[in-house]
KEDREN-794527 format. One record per residue (C-alpha): residue number from 1; x, z, y; residue in three letters. Coordinates in Angstrom, 3 decimals. Layout:
<vonus>
seq:NUM | px:X | pz:Z | py:Y | type:ALA
...
</vonus>
This chain:
<vonus>
seq:1 | px:139.155 | pz:87.834 | py:134.002 | type:MET
seq:2 | px:140.654 | pz:91.281 | py:134.065 | type:THR
seq:3 | px:142.290 | pz:92.807 | py:131.015 | type:MET
seq:4 | px:139.424 | pz:95.357 | py:130.784 | type:LEU
seq:5 | px:136.778 | pz:92.594 | py:130.697 | type:LYS
seq:6 | px:138.826 | pz:90.659 | py:128.110 | type:LEU
seq:7 | px:139.107 | pz:93.718 | py:125.953 | type:ALA
seq:8 | px:135.420 | pz:94.495 | py:126.194 | type:ALA
seq:9 | px:134.524 | pz:90.843 | py:125.357 | type:ALA
seq:10 | px:136.907 | pz:90.942 | py:122.381 | type:ALA
seq:11 | px:135.387 | pz:94.180 | py:121.152 | type:ALA
seq:12 | px:131.845 | pz:92.880 | py:121.510 | type:MET
seq:13 | px:132.733 | pz:89.610 | py:119.678 | type:THR
seq:14 | px:134.362 | pz:91.643 | py:116.834 | type:ALA
seq:15 | px:131.284 | pz:93.938 | py:116.572 | type:ALA
seq:16 | px:128.899 | pz:90.980 | py:116.403 | type:LEU
seq:17 | px:131.027 | pz:89.080 | py:113.880 | type:MET
seq:18 | px:131.260 | pz:92.242 | py:111.661 | type:GLY
seq:19 | px:127.491 | pz:92.601 | py:111.913 | type:GLN
seq:20 | px:126.942 | pz:88.921 | py:110.978 | type:ALA
seq:21 | px:129.359 | pz:89.193 | py:108.039 | type:LEU
seq:22 | px:127.605 | pz:92.277 | py:106.796 | type:ALA
seq:23 | px:124.465 | pz:90.472 | py:105.650 | type:HIS
seq:24 | px:123.789 | pz:88.925 | py:102.323 | type:VAL
seq:25 | px:123.858 | pz:85.192 | py:103.164 | type:SER
seq:26 | px:123.415 | pz:81.841 | py:101.456 | type:ILE
seq:27 | px:125.425 | pz:78.743 | py:101.660 | type:GLU
seq:28 | px:125.337 | pz:75.955 | py:102.337 | type:PRO
seq:29 | px:123.113 | pz:76.922 | py:105.208 | type:ALA
seq:30 | px:121.837 | pz:73.369 | py:105.579 | type:GLU
seq:31 | px:120.731 | pz:70.851 | py:102.910 | type:ALA
seq:32 | px:118.731 | pz:67.602 | py:102.785 | type:PRO
seq:33 | px:115.008 | pz:67.641 | py:101.891 | type:ALA
seq:34 | px:114.217 | pz:66.888 | py:98.272 | type:GLU
seq:35 | px:117.830 | pz:67.378 | py:97.200 | type:SER
seq:36 | px:119.319 | pz:69.319 | py:94.301 | type:THR
seq:37 | px:120.745 | pz:72.440 | py:95.997 | type:TYR
seq:38 | px:123.460 | pz:74.808 | py:94.713 | type:LYS
seq:39 | px:122.689 | pz:78.007 | py:96.422 | type:GLY
seq:40 | px:125.429 | pz:80.574 | py:96.694 | type:VAL
seq:41 | px:124.343 | pz:84.101 | py:97.628 | type:LEU
seq:42 | px:127.288 | pz:85.834 | py:99.298 | type:LYS
seq:43 | px:127.369 | pz:89.619 | py:99.004 | type:VAL
seq:44 | px:130.015 | pz:91.107 | py:101.319 | type:GLY
seq:45 | px:129.451 | pz:94.817 | py:100.777 | type:HIS
seq:46 | px:127.475 | pz:97.509 | py:99.044 | type:GLY
seq:47 | px:124.911 | pz:99.821 | py:100.614 | type:CYS
seq:48 | px:126.197 | pz:102.615 | py:102.794 | type:GLU
seq:49 | px:129.460 | pz:102.778 | py:100.774 | type:GLY
seq:50 | px:127.813 | pz:102.571 | py:97.375 | type:ALA
seq:51 | px:128.525 | pz:99.862 | py:94.846 | type:ALA
seq:52 | px:125.992 | pz:97.040 | py:94.350 | type:THR
seq:53 | px:124.290 | pz:97.250 | py:90.861 | type:THR
seq:54 | px:121.758 | pz:94.441 | py:91.178 | type:SER
seq:55 | px:120.793 | pz:91.436 | py:93.246 | type:ILE
seq:56 | px:117.277 | pz:90.016 | py:93.116 | type:ARG
seq:57 | px:116.325 | pz:86.777 | py:95.000 | type:VAL
seq:58 | px:112.764 | pz:85.562 | py:95.473 | type:GLN
seq:59 | px:112.320 | pz:81.769 | py:95.212 | type:ILE
seq:60 | px:110.132 | pz:80.467 | py:98.026 | type:PRO
seq:61 | px:107.121 | pz:78.180 | py:97.577 | type:GLU
seq:62 | px:108.066 | pz:74.603 | py:97.204 | type:GLY
seq:63 | px:111.566 | pz:75.271 | py:95.689 | type:VAL
seq:64 | px:111.411 | pz:74.104 | py:92.121 | type:ILE
seq:65 | px:113.464 | pz:73.524 | py:88.985 | type:ALA
seq:66 | px:115.476 | pz:76.653 | py:89.551 | type:VAL
seq:67 | px:118.401 | pz:77.490 | py:87.181 | type:LYS
seq:68 | px:120.483 | pz:80.530 | py:87.821 | type:PRO
seq:69 | px:124.175 | pz:80.714 | py:86.853 | type:MET
seq:70 | px:125.092 | pz:83.513 | py:84.423 | type:PRO
seq:71 | px:127.712 | pz:85.889 | py:85.746 | type:LYS
seq:72 | px:130.268 | pz:87.724 | py:83.580 | type:ALA
seq:73 | px:129.501 | pz:91.470 | py:83.458 | type:GLY
seq:74 | px:125.931 | pz:91.086 | py:84.740 | type:TRP
seq:75 | px:122.642 | pz:90.694 | py:82.872 | type:GLU
seq:76 | px:120.600 | pz:87.695 | py:84.068 | type:LEU
seq:77 | px:116.767 | pz:87.530 | py:84.035 | type:SER
seq:78 | px:114.167 | pz:85.398 | py:85.653 | type:THR
seq:79 | px:110.465 | pz:85.733 | py:86.460 | type:LYS
seq:80 | px:108.459 | pz:82.561 | py:85.660 | type:VAL
seq:81 | px:105.139 | pz:82.107 | py:87.461 | type:GLU
seq:82 | px:102.699 | pz:79.265 | py:88.120 | type:SER
seq:83 | px:103.205 | pz:77.054 | py:91.095 | type:TYR
seq:84 | px:100.377 | pz:76.897 | py:93.589 | type:SER
seq:85 | px:99.830 | pz:73.217 | py:92.541 | type:GLU
seq:86 | px:101.562 | pz:70.924 | py:90.047 | type:PRO
seq:87 | px:104.684 | pz:69.187 | py:91.406 | type:VAL
seq:88 | px:106.422 | pz:66.029 | py:90.337 | type:ARG
seq:89 | px:110.102 | pz:66.361 | py:89.256 | type:TYR
seq:90 | px:111.562 | pz:63.124 | py:87.926 | type:TYR
seq:91 | px:109.228 | pz:62.077 | py:85.092 | type:ASP
seq:92 | px:107.608 | pz:65.497 | py:84.650 | type:GLN
seq:93 | px:104.680 | pz:67.323 | py:86.161 | type:SER
seq:94 | px:105.762 | pz:70.952 | py:86.581 | type:LEU
seq:95 | px:103.013 | pz:73.668 | py:86.712 | type:THR
seq:96 | px:105.333 | pz:76.751 | py:86.638 | type:GLU
seq:97 | px:108.877 | pz:77.724 | py:87.280 | type:GLY
seq:98 | px:111.292 | pz:80.462 | py:88.174 | type:VAL
seq:99 | px:110.051 | pz:82.517 | py:91.120 | type:ARG
seq:100 | px:112.671 | pz:85.299 | py:90.986 | type:GLU
seq:101 | px:116.225 | pz:85.639 | py:89.714 | type:ILE
seq:102 | px:117.852 | pz:89.020 | py:88.950 | type:ALA
seq:103 | px:121.491 | pz:89.784 | py:88.245 | type:TRP
seq:104 | px:121.610 | pz:93.497 | py:87.071 | type:THR
seq:105 | px:123.820 | pz:95.935 | py:85.305 | type:GLY
seq:106 | px:127.034 | pz:95.005 | py:87.069 | type:GLY
seq:107 | px:128.985 | pz:97.034 | py:89.510 | type:LYS
seq:108 | px:130.302 | pz:95.473 | py:92.731 | type:LEU
seq:109 | px:132.323 | pz:98.083 | py:94.667 | type:PRO
seq:110 | px:131.536 | pz:98.330 | py:98.416 | type:ASP
seq:111 | px:135.041 | pz:97.178 | py:99.246 | type:ASP
seq:112 | px:134.679 | pz:93.965 | py:97.207 | type:TRP
seq:113 | px:132.975 | pz:90.622 | py:97.751 | type:TYR
seq:114 | px:131.181 | pz:88.435 | py:95.229 | type:ASP
seq:115 | px:128.834 | pz:85.430 | py:94.884 | type:GLU
seq:116 | px:125.713 | pz:84.817 | py:92.826 | type:PHE
seq:117 | px:124.771 | pz:81.173 | py:92.160 | type:VAL
seq:118 | px:121.663 | pz:79.198 | py:91.363 | type:PHE
seq:119 | px:120.545 | pz:75.553 | py:91.376 | type:ARG
seq:120 | px:117.176 | pz:74.288 | py:92.660 | type:ALA
seq:121 | px:115.345 | pz:71.290 | py:93.992 | type:ARG
seq:122 | px:114.431 | pz:71.792 | py:97.720 | type:LEU
seq:123 | px:111.038 | pz:70.638 | py:98.863 | type:PRO
seq:124 | px:110.021 | pz:67.619 | py:100.942 | type:LYS
seq:125 | px:110.056 | pz:69.138 | py:104.431 | type:ALA
seq:126 | px:110.602 | pz:68.105 | py:107.999 | type:GLU
seq:127 | px:114.255 | pz:68.370 | py:109.280 | type:PRO
seq:128 | px:114.734 | pz:71.653 | py:110.949 | type:GLY
seq:129 | px:112.345 | pz:73.511 | py:108.635 | type:THR
seq:130 | px:113.833 | pz:76.913 | py:107.617 | type:VAL
seq:131 | px:113.401 | pz:78.080 | py:104.074 | type:ILE
seq:132 | px:114.090 | pz:81.728 | py:103.470 | type:ARG
seq:133 | px:115.293 | pz:83.343 | py:100.214 | type:PHE
seq:134 | px:114.483 | pz:87.120 | py:100.344 | type:PRO
seq:135 | px:117.059 | pz:89.262 | py:98.562 | type:VAL
seq:136 | px:116.902 | pz:92.841 | py:97.364 | type:VAL
seq:137 | px:120.248 | pz:94.472 | py:96.941 | type:GLN
seq:138 | px:120.187 | pz:97.669 | py:94.826 | type:ASP
seq:139 | px:123.113 | pz:100.018 | py:94.961 | type:CYS
seq:140 | px:123.912 | pz:103.278 | py:93.191 | type:GLU
seq:141 | px:122.136 | pz:105.486 | py:95.670 | type:ALA
seq:142 | px:119.944 | pz:103.150 | py:97.835 | type:THR
seq:143 | px:118.427 | pz:99.695 | py:98.301 | type:THR
seq:144 | px:118.741 | pz:97.139 | py:101.058 | type:VAL
seq:145 | px:115.965 | pz:94.616 | py:101.496 | type:ARG
seq:146 | px:117.245 | pz:91.412 | py:103.069 | type:TRP
seq:147 | px:113.708 | pz:90.183 | py:103.721 | type:ILE
seq:148 | px:113.137 | pz:90.261 | py:107.404 | type:GLU
seq:149 | px:111.744 | pz:87.046 | py:109.023 | type:VAL
seq:150 | px:112.168 | pz:86.475 | py:112.785 | type:PRO
seq:151 | px:109.045 | pz:86.364 | py:114.940 | type:ALA
seq:152 | px:108.244 | pz:83.262 | py:116.925 | type:GLU
seq:153 | px:111.142 | pz:82.730 | py:119.431 | type:GLY
seq:154 | px:113.316 | pz:85.408 | py:117.840 | type:GLN
seq:155 | px:116.687 | pz:84.619 | py:116.366 | type:ASP
seq:156 | px:117.381 | pz:85.858 | py:112.759 | type:SER
seq:157 | px:120.806 | pz:87.084 | py:113.896 | type:HIS
seq:158 | px:118.894 | pz:89.778 | py:115.936 | type:ASP
seq:159 | px:117.370 | pz:91.290 | py:112.794 | type:LEU
seq:160 | px:118.856 | pz:94.199 | py:110.969 | type:LYS
seq:161 | px:118.136 | pz:92.900 | py:107.416 | type:GLU
seq:162 | px:117.354 | pz:89.126 | py:107.698 | type:PRO
seq:163 | px:116.439 | pz:87.044 | py:104.695 | type:ALA
seq:164 | px:119.116 | pz:84.422 | py:103.848 | type:PRO
seq:165 | px:117.949 | pz:81.030 | py:105.126 | type:GLU
seq:166 | px:118.551 | pz:77.314 | py:104.577 | type:VAL
seq:167 | px:117.746 | pz:74.726 | py:107.164 | type:THR
seq:168 | px:116.448 | pz:71.381 | py:105.935 | type:ILE
seq:169 | px:118.175 | pz:68.236 | py:107.097 | type:THR
seq:170 | px:116.932 | pz:64.663 | py:106.710 | type:PRO
seq:171 | px:116.519 | pz:63.534 | py:103.089 | type:ALA
seq:172 | px:119.332 | pz:61.463 | py:101.731 | type:ALA
seq:173 | px:118.461 | pz:57.795 | py:101.064 | type:PRO
seq:174 | px:117.508 | pz:57.069 | py:97.472 | type:HIS
seq:175 | px:119.788 | pz:54.580 | py:95.663 | type:HIS
seq:176 | px:118.733 | pz:52.902 | py:92.416 | type:HIS
</vonus>
C-alpha cells in the first residue's frame, strides 16, 4: 500500500472513531436476559461546544425495577408510569415503575466527560434482541436527541444521533 493510501485510511479511521465516540452511549453494550443490569450512560461532549445541563433517558418497555444513581451537583428526578401489563419481580407483582430518569441542573463542559448510572432488570428476550434507551441531552443553547433507531438492514453506526443500545445475550443459569 502506498503512503498516500495509508494516510487516507488512517484519516478515515480516525474520523469514524471520532464520530463513534461523539455519541451518548451505554455500557455494557451486552447483557444477559432477565439480569440485573447496571447501565452507564457515557456523555463524551456537549452540544456544538455548549455545556451539557441535563440528561434524560427513556426506559424501554420490558425494563423494570429501575433505580437511578444520584450524582453530586445534579438534581435527580424520575417519571413513574403504569406498565402495559403486570410483571413478576421476585415475590412481587409490579404494575408501575420508572419510565424516565432525568439528571438536571448540573453543568458538564463540552471538553469534559462524565457518566450517568442506573440499575434495572432486563426483560426475558431472545439472544440478539436489541433494547434501545433513547436519551435527550440538553445543553446551554441547544438540545441533541439521541433517539434514532436504524431501519431494517441499517447499522446504528450509520445514524447521526442513534439511541444507546444494549444487545441481549443468553440468560444466565439460575442457581438456588
